[in-house]
N, C-alpha and C positions, 0 to 999 in steps of 0.2 A: 391820725389817719389809720392807725392800726391799734389792735388791742394790746400789743406788746411794744416796748420801747423801739422806736424807729432807728434803724442803723443805716446811714448813708455813707458810702465809700466813694471818694473821688480821687482819681489818679490822672496823670498827664505830664507832658514834658515841661521843662522850665519856661516860664513866661506865658503859659497857656491861661493863666488867671485862676489857678487852683485856689490859692489862698483867699484872695478877695471875694471870689464867687462863693467859695465854701462858707466863709464867714457870713455873707449876706443871706445865703440859703438857710444857715442855722438860725440866724435872727428871725427870718420869716417864719420858720417852722417852730420857733420857740424852744429849741433844744440846745445842747452843749456842742462844743467845737473842739477838735483836736488837730493841731498842726504837727504831723509826725516828722516832716522835714526839719522843723525847728529842733527836734530832739537830736538829730545827727549834727546839727550846727552847734547845739549846746555841748555835746560831747567833744566836738572838735575844739571849741573854745576852752573847755575844761582841760583837755590834754595840753593845749598850748600854755595855759596858765600853770599847770603842774609840771611842765617840762617832760611830758611823755612823748617819746619818739613815735611819730605817726607812722613810720615805716616798720615799727615793731608791732605786728598784728596781735600777738598774744597780750602785750602790754596794753594796747588800746582796748582789747576785748575785756580785760580786767577792769580798766577804767570805766567801761560801760556798765559793768556789774556794780561798781562802787559809786557811780555818779549820783550825787545828792540833788536830784532833779525834781522840780515842781513845775507842772504845766498848768497854766491858766486855761480855763475851759469856757469862759464867757466870750462869745463871739464878738461882743462890742469892745472887749479889752482883754485879749488873751495874752497874758504875760508869761514870761519864762524866767524861772529862778534857779540858781544853783547855789547851794549853801546859804540860802536866804537872800542872795544878791540878785537884783533884777538885771538881766543881761539881754533884754530885747534888742537894744541897739548894738551891743557888742557882737552878737552873732550874725549881724548883717554887714559887718565891715569887710573890706577887701581882704584883710588879714585872714579872716575865716573863710571867705568865699573862695579864695585861691587854693585852699587845701582841704576843704570839706569832702571832696571826692575820695581822698585817701581813706577817710573814715567810713563814708557811705558805701564804698566798694569792698570794705574789709568783711570777708565772709564769716569771720568769727564774731564780728560785732552785730551783724544784721539779725541773727536769731535772738540775741539778747534784747535788742531794742524792739523787735517785732513782738516778742512775748509781753514786754512792758506795754506796748501799744494795745494789745488785745485786752490786757487788764484795765488799762485806763479807759478804753472804749466801753467796756462793760460797766465800770463804775460811773462814768459820765451818763450813760444811757439810763442807768438805774436812778440816778439822782435828778436828772432833768427830763426824763421821758423820751430821750433819744440822743443821738450824736451824729454830727457830720464830721467825718475824719478824712483828711486829705494828705496825699503823699505817695511816694513810691511803694509798690507792692500791696497797697491797701485793698485793691479790688481782687487780687489773685492769691496772695499769700497770707496777709494779716486777717482779712475779713471776707473770705470767699463766699460766706453765707449771709452777707449783708442784705437787707431788704432791697436796697437800691445800690447799684454799682455803675459808676459813670466814668468813662475815659474822656476827659476834657482836653481838646486839642485845638491847634490853630496853625496856620502856615508859619514857616520860619520867619518870614518878613514881619508878620503881625506880632509874633512873640518878641522879636528883637525890638520893635518900636515900642511895644508896651513896657518892656523892662527898661528901655532907654528913658522913657518918660518917668518911670518910677525912680531910677537912679540919678538921672541928670536933669530932670524937669522938662525935657523936650526930646523930640525924635528927629533932630537934624542928622544928616548923614554921618558926620564925624562922631556924634554920640552913639549912633547905632553901631558903628564899627568898633567903638570902644567897649560896647556891651557884648559883642559877638562871642568873645572867648568864654565869658561866664555862661552863656546860653548853650552854644554849640558844643564846646569842650565838655561841659558838665553833663550834657545829655549823652555824649559819646562815652564818657567814663561810666556813667550810671547804667547804660544799656548793657554793660558787660555782666551785671548782676541782677538786672531787673528789666522786665518787659513792659514798656509803657507807650509804645508807638502804635500798637494795634490792639483793638478791643478783644479781650478773651471772650469765650462763650458766656453768654448771660450778662455781659457788660455792654451798656449803651454808649455809643460814640456820640459826643456832642462837639461839633466843630464851630468854634466861635470866631473864625477868621473874619467874617463879615458882620459880626455882631458887636454892638457897644456893650458896656458893662451891664446895663439894665437888661438888655436883651439876652445876655449870657446867663444872668441869674434866672430870668423867666424860663429859658430853655431847660435849665436843670430842674427847676421847680415843676415844670410840665412833666418831666420824666418821673420825678418823685410821685406826683399825683396820679399819673397814669399807672404806675406800678402799684400804688396803694389801692387803686380802684379794682385792679385785677386780683388783689390778695383776698 
């Protein structure tokens, strides 16, 4: 769509569909994919494995600098490895989910991982002709000059039900309530260090509250194509 590698940055609150939509958009565009949220989860898992005190901000920041991380960039199968071990499932466990905010809100950690994210995005874009990167701060701090910047959002109810289906296989009321802490508390914690509830200047807001998955993907692709047409 452009003469240069296409950079697409997608941010949004928990449960808004960032990951699934971003992977589908990357597949449709034929470019690479980067899940930056998984990087914070991988660091959290590594600290737990290595016995690093998550309340020791300096120690966690050093762990971020030492982290032997490999991020898969194929949107069809984006794996995460630490020291050669696949940890895709490990980083999605309750054990990690309950404490990842301690790492994600560590102001000494964020600049370390943000710089790594910039480097990975540049490499992926060079290798595949573009990249769709999703996660906190992508549209404002990590890649403010991305060709396309999208804030993907949805109502709290829609986000809770989506994440409930993902975690529990259904969205009955008791499952939704069991999911509430992961969604609401995580967003409250992350909002202390990152702005992802309102679209910054130049960022396009895409509300998926009333859209199914395919509609959400089409909506983001429409933004990408409209932006490319203006370039």
